[in-house]
C-alpha positions in Angstrom: 0.0 0.0 0.0 1.5 3.4 -1.0 1.5 6.5 1.3 -1.4 8.2 -0.6 -3.6 5.1 0.0 -2.6 5.1 3.7 -3.5 8.8 4.1 -6.8 8.4 2.3 -7.7 5.4 4.4 -7.1 7.5 7.5 -9.3 10.3 6.1 -6.3 12.5 5.3 -5.4 14.4 2.1 -2.1 13.6 0.4 0.9 16.0 0.6 0.7 16.7 -3.1 -3.1 17.4 -3.0 -2.7 19.7 0.0 0.1 21.7 -1.7 -2.0 22.1 -4.8 -5.0 23.3 -2.8 -2.8 25.8 -1.0 -1.6 27.1 -4.4 -5.2 27.6 -5.3 -6.0 29.6 -2.2 -7.1 27.0 0.4 -7.3 28.2 4.0 -5.2 26.5 6.7 -7.4 26.0 9.8 -5.8 25.1 13.2 -8.4 23.5 15.4 -6.3 23.4 18.6 -6.9 25.6 21.6 -6.0 29.3 21.5 -3.2 28.5 24.0 -1.7 25.8 21.7 -2.1 28.2 18.8 -0.4 31.0 20.7 2.5 28.8 21.6 3.2 28.0 18.0 1.3 27.7 14.8 1.9 27.3 11.1 2.4 30.4 9.0 -0.9 31.6 7.5 -3.0 29.4 9.8 -6.3 30.6 11.3 -7.3 29.4 14.7 -10.8 28.0 15.0 -10.8 25.7 18.1 -12.7 22.5 17.8 -14.9 23.2 20.9 -16.1 26.4 19.2 -16.0 25.2 15.6 -19.7 24.9 14.9 -20.5 28.4 16.2 -17.4 30.2 15.0 -16.5 28.8 11.6 -19.3 30.5 9.7 -18.1 33.8 11.1 -14.6 33.1 9.7 -15.4 31.2 6.5 -18.6 32.3 4.9 -17.9 30.5 1.5 -19.1 26.9 2.0 -17.1 25.9 -1.1 -13.8 27.3 0.1 -11.1 24.6 0.4 -10.2 24.2 4.0 -7.2 22.2 5.3 -7.4 21.2 8.9 -4.7 20.3 11.4 -4.3 19.9 15.2 -1.7 18.4 17.6 -2.2 14.7 16.8 -4.8 14.4 14.1 -7.7 13.4 16.4 -9.4 16.9 16.6 -8.8 17.6 12.9 -10.6 14.4 12.0 -13.5 15.3 14.2 -13.5 18.9 12.8 -13.6 17.4 9.3 -16.8 15.5 10.1 -18.4 18.5 11.8 -17.7 20.8 8.8 -18.9 18.3 6.3 -22.1 17.8 8.2 -22.5 21.6 8.3 -22.4 21.7 4.5 -18.8 22.7 3.8 -17.9 21.0 0.5 -14.1 21.1 0.3 -12.8 20.2 3.7 -9.6 18.1 4.1 -7.7 16.7 7.0 -3.9 17.3 7.2 -3.8 15.5 10.5 -1.1 16.3 13.1 0.9 19.5 13.4 4.0 17.7 12.5 2.5 16.3 9.3 1.0 19.7 8.3 4.3 21.4 9.0 6.1 18.8 6.8 3.6 19.4 4.0 4.1 23.1 4.1 7.9 23.0 4.5 8.2 20.8 1.4 6.2 23.4 -0.5 8.5 25.4 -2.7 6.0 28.0 -3.8 6.4 30.3 -0.8 3.7 29.4 1.7 6.2 29.1 4.5 
């Protein structure tokens, strides 16, 4: 099984797909707590904590078709956030998983997002 298949089976987007979406203007959403976000976050990320996601996301992202890339500390909250946003009608939501994986995706991007 290749890495793309492994990520898809875990509900995550591939590195290549994520980089392409970023090139096209996708938003990077950090679903960790404000404290975690304040301690460190990825360049360009917006903090919408999981516990406030259902209430806050429509205030931040009013375009339900906007591509959204989610990440958290370990990948658990981003997976939950994916389901919440899909159930709310967001059509292009993708899970990057953990902070480390998201950071790796962005750092390997040579188009200037980091």
